[in-house]
N, C-alpha and C positions, 0 to 999 in steps of 0.2 A: 496520496499524492501530496506533495508539499512544495513550497517555494524553494526550499533547499534542494530537493530532488531535481526539480526543473533546472536549477542553476548548475547542478553537477552534470546533468545531461548536456547542457549547452557548453559548459566548460571543457568537456571531453570531446567536443567537436561533433556531437550527435544532434539529432532533432527529435521532437516528440509529437505525438498525437495522444492526448490523455483525456479520458472520460472525466467529466465534472458532474458531481452529484450534490445534493443539498447539504452534505456534510462539509462543504466549503461554502458557507452561506454568503459571505461578502462577494466572492467571485461569481457564484451562481446567480445571485440577485442582480449584480451589475451586468452580467451577460444577458439576462432576461430583459433588463431595462434597455441595453444597447440594441438588442434585436428589435424591440418595439419601435425604436426611434429611427431605424434605418432599413433600407431595402437590401436584400442579399446581393452580393456581387456576382454570384453564380448559383444556379439551382440545377439539380439533377434528379428528375423524376424517373421512377421505374415501377414496373408491374410484374408480378410473378404469380403463377397459379400452379400448385402441385397438389394432387389428390384432394384432401379435404381442407386445403389452406389456400387462401387468396391474400396476397400481400401487396400493398402499394407503399412505396418508399419515396420520400422526398428529402434530399440532402440539400441544405442551404448553407452557404458560406458567407460569412460577414467579415469585414475588415474594420468595422467601427469599434475601436478599442478604448474610447474615452472613459476616464475614471477607473480603469482597471489598474491595479497596483503595478508599478514597474518592477516589483520584485518577482513577477511572473516573467522571468528572463526569457527573451527570445520570442515572446508571444507575437504572432502575426495574423492568426485567423481564429475565428469562433465558428464552430460547426454545429448545426442543429440537424438531427436525424429524426424524421417523423415516420413512424410505421403504423399503418392501419389496414384493417381487413377482417378476415374471418379465419378462425381455427376451429375445426370440428363444428362448423356452422354457427359458431359463437363470435360476435363482433369483438374486436379489441382495438386499442389505440395506445401507442407508446411514443414517447419523445425522449431522446437522449441528446446530451450536449458534450462537446469536446472543445479543447483548446489545442492549438498547434503552433509550432515554430516553423512550419513549412508553409509556403505560399503557393498552394495548389488550387485548382478549381474543384467544383463540386463532384464532377465525374471521377476525378482522381481520388478524392477523399472517399467517395462511395466504394470504389474498388478496394481501397485499403481497409476500410472499416468492415466491408463484407468478408474480406480475407481473414481478418482477425476473428470475426464471428464463426467462420468456417473452422478455424483452429479450436475455438471455444467449444463448438458443437461436436467436433470430431474427437476431441481429447478430454477436456475438462468435464463436459457434461457426461460423457461415457464413464469416466472414472467415478463420478459421483453416483449416477443412476444405476449403472450396471455393477460396478464394484463397490458401491456404498462408501467411497473414500471419506466423504465428509462426516459419516457416522462412525468412523473408526475410533476406537478407544485407546489406540496406541499412543503412549506418551513417554515411554522410557527411551532414553538415549536417541539413537538415530533410527529407531524402528519405523516411524512414520515416513521419514524420507526414503529409507530403503524400500519399503513396500510401495511407495509411490513410483519409484524407479522400476520396480518389478511389474507394476500394473502397466506402465508405459511400454515396457518391453513386450508384454503379452499382447497389448493392443496392436503394436506395430507388427508383431509376428503374425497375428491373425490377418491383419490387413494386407501384409505382404503376400500372404498365401490365399488371397482372393475373397476373404470374408468382408462384406460390407456391414453385416449385422453381428455385433459382438455377442449378443444373446444367442443367436443361432450357432455361432462358432463354438461357444462354450458348451451348448447342448450336444452338438455334433462330435466334439473332440474330447469331452470330459472323461469318457470311459475307454478311450482308445489311445493308450500310452505310446504305441508304436507310431501312430499318426503324429502325435505331438512331437516325438523325437525326430520324425522325418522333416519337420519344419526347420530344424536346426542344421540340417545338412546343407 
């Protein structure tokens, strides 16, 4: 993410919600400082329990933007997402930060950020863990892009045909070519 990218987004009439990490040290540190000096204008707590995972989330939205460069065009909100709980009975704690050109409350940001992670978990994570996309050694021409498209096609095809688990779908279908072709009908 860069100031130029943010400007292009705003200049084309769009808005942004962008994760900020320590690789943007000036922005990251100023956001931290501003959050310490102010109270959130909106907070959305939530709790979720699924099998071996317990997660508590707290989304806090700040409008204290002092000393943040005006080159971050359109900036209206700073968002802090705190996640803590247990996974496989092991405690964890994570905090993520975002900037946004949209003036929403914490509940609306929570819904959007969770929606994004749903996409991340249902597509990108699957492509990496199940299909080992990040380990791929393809570098010639358009091979990597073409295989990424094919992986997305396969994922969507399996999901369209009722498979929630891609691993189970692959095991079930891998030796049944007639079944695979029936998915295309």
